[in-house]
C-alpha positions as CSV (number, residue, x, y, z in Angstrom):
1,M,0.2,-0.2,0.1
2,A,1.1,3.9,-0.8
3,I,0.0,6.9,0.3
4,R,-0.7,8.6,-2.9
5,N,-0.2,12.6,-3.6
6,I,-4.1,14.4,-2.5
7,V,-5.0,16.8,-5.9
8,K,-4.8,20.6,-5.1
9,L,-7.6,23.4,-6.4
10,G,-6.3,24.1,-9.9
11,D,-5.6,21.2,-11.1
12,P,-7.4,20.6,-14.3
13,I,-8.0,16.8,-13.8
14,L,-10.4,18.0,-10.7
15,S,-12.9,19.5,-13.7
16,K,-13.1,16.4,-15.4
17,K,-15.7,13.5,-15.6
18,S,-14.9,10.5,-14.0
19,R,-15.4,7.2,-16.1
20,P,-17.2,3.7,-14.3
21,V,-14.9,0.8,-13.3
22,E,-15.6,-2.0,-15.3
23,N,-12.7,-4.1,-14.1
24,F,-12.9,-5.3,-10.4
25,D,-9.1,-6.1,-10.2
26,G,-5.7,-6.3,-8.6
27,K,-5.1,-2.6,-9.8
28,L,-8.5,-1.7,-8.2
29,F,-7.6,-3.4,-5.3
30,T,-4.6,-1.7,-5.0
31,I,-6.2,1.8,-5.8
32,L,-9.0,1.0,-2.8
33,D,-6.0,0.4,-0.3
34,D,-4.1,3.5,-1.1
35,M,-6.6,5.7,-0.8
36,K,-7.7,4.8,2.2
37,D,-4.2,4.7,3.8
38,T,-3.7,8.3,1.9
39,L,-7.7,9.1,3.4
40,K,-6.0,8.3,6.9
41,K,-3.0,9.8,6.6
42,A,-5.0,13.1,5.6
43,K,-7.4,12.5,8.8
44,G,-10.3,13.3,6.8
45,V,-13.9,11.6,6.3
46,G,-13.6,10.9,2.6
47,L,-11.9,10.5,-0.9
48,A,-12.5,10.7,-4.3
49,A,-10.5,8.9,-6.9
50,V,-9.9,11.8,-9.0
51,Q,-8.4,13.5,-6.2
52,V,-5.5,11.7,-6.0
53,G,-5.5,11.3,-10.3
54,I,-7.4,8.7,-11.0
55,L,-10.7,9.5,-13.4
56,R,-12.3,6.7,-12.1
57,R,-16.0,6.3,-10.2
58,I,-14.4,5.6,-6.7
59,V,-14.5,6.6,-3.2
60,V,-13.5,5.6,0.1
61,M,-14.9,7.2,3.5
62,D,-14.7,7.2,7.1
63,C,-17.3,8.6,9.0
64,G,-16.1,7.4,12.2
65,D,-17.7,3.7,11.6
66,G,-15.2,1.9,9.9
67,Y,-14.4,2.2,6.0
68,L,-17.1,2.3,3.3
69,E,-15.6,1.5,-0.7
70,L,-17.9,2.8,-3.5
71,I,-17.6,2.0,-6.8
72,N,-19.8,3.2,-9.2
73,P,-22.1,5.2,-6.5
74,E,-24.7,6.8,-7.4
75,I,-27.4,8.5,-5.0
76,I,-30.7,7.2,-5.7
77,E,-33.0,8.9,-2.6
78,K,-32.6,12.2,-1.1
79,S,-34.6,13.9,2.1
80,E,-36.2,16.6,1.7
81,E,-35.0,18.0,4.9
82,V,-31.6,19.7,4.6
83,Q,-28.8,20.1,7.0
84,H,-26.4,23.2,7.1
85,E,-22.9,22.4,7.9
86,T,-19.4,23.5,7.7
87,E,-17.3,21.1,5.2
88,G,-13.8,21.0,3.9
89,C,-12.1,19.4,1.1
90,L,-9.0,17.7,1.1
91,S,-8.3,19.2,-2.4
92,L,-8.7,22.7,-1.0
93,P,-6.7,22.5,2.6
94,G,-7.6,24.9,5.2
95,K,-11.1,26.2,3.5
96,F,-14.4,25.3,4.8
97,G,-17.4,26.8,4.2
98,V,-21.1,26.3,5.1
99,T,-23.1,23.9,2.7
100,E,-26.6,23.1,2.0
101,R,-27.0,19.0,1.7
102,P,-30.1,16.7,2.8
103,K,-30.2,15.5,5.8
104,S,-29.9,11.6,4.4
105,V,-29.5,9.7,1.5
106,I,-29.3,6.4,-0.1
107,V,-26.6,5.1,-2.7
108,K,-26.4,2.4,-4.4
109,A,-22.7,1.4,-5.3
110,Q,-20.6,-1.3,-6.0
111,N,-17.9,-3.4,-3.4
112,R,-15.0,-4.4,-4.4
113,E,-16.6,-7.6,-5.8
114,G,-18.7,-6.0,-8.0
115,K,-21.8,-6.7,-6.1
116,W,-24.2,-4.3,-6.1
117,C,-25.1,-2.7,-2.2
118,L,-27.2,-0.1,-1.1
119,Y,-25.9,2.6,1.8
120,K,-27.8,4.8,4.0
121,G,-26.5,8.0,5.5
122,E,-27.3,10.5,7.5
123,D,-25.9,13.7,9.1
124,L,-22.5,13.3,8.4
125,K,-22.8,10.1,6.5
126,A,-25.0,11.6,3.9
127,R,-22.8,14.8,4.0
128,C,-19.9,13.1,2.9
129,F,-22.1,11.0,0.1
130,C,-22.9,13.9,-1.4
131,H,-19.7,15.6,-1.6
132,E,-18.1,12.4,-2.8
133,L,-20.4,12.2,-5.3
134,D,-19.6,15.9,-6.7
135,H,-16.2,14.6,-7.5
C-alpha cells in the first residue's frame, strides 16, 4: 500500500468527468487500499479517486464507523429535509464553508467484488456521500 498525492484546486483533472469502473481486479484493489491509506494519513472522512489523479468513479470514506468502499456510486434517494453544516475538502486544505445537503441519502454502489449494495447515510455520512459524489 502507498500514500498517494492529493490533487489540489487548480489542477485541471478536478474538472474532468470520472469514468465507471469496469474491471474488478488487483489494480482496483490496490487503488482502494492506497486511497484508504491516503485518507487515513490526511485525517479526512472521504476521498474520491479523482483527488488522487485517477479518473474513475471510486470513493472511500470513514465517518467514524469504519471504511466504506464505493465503486460506481450514485445517489438514488434524498430526503427533503436538509442540513446546513461546515464542510472542508482535502483538495482545498484549510478552506471550509457552510453547505446545504440533504439530511439523509441512499446510495447504490458496487463493492470491491462488483456486488451492488445500498448504503444509507444521515447527517455527516449523508454530507460525505454527497460531497464525494460531487467530485
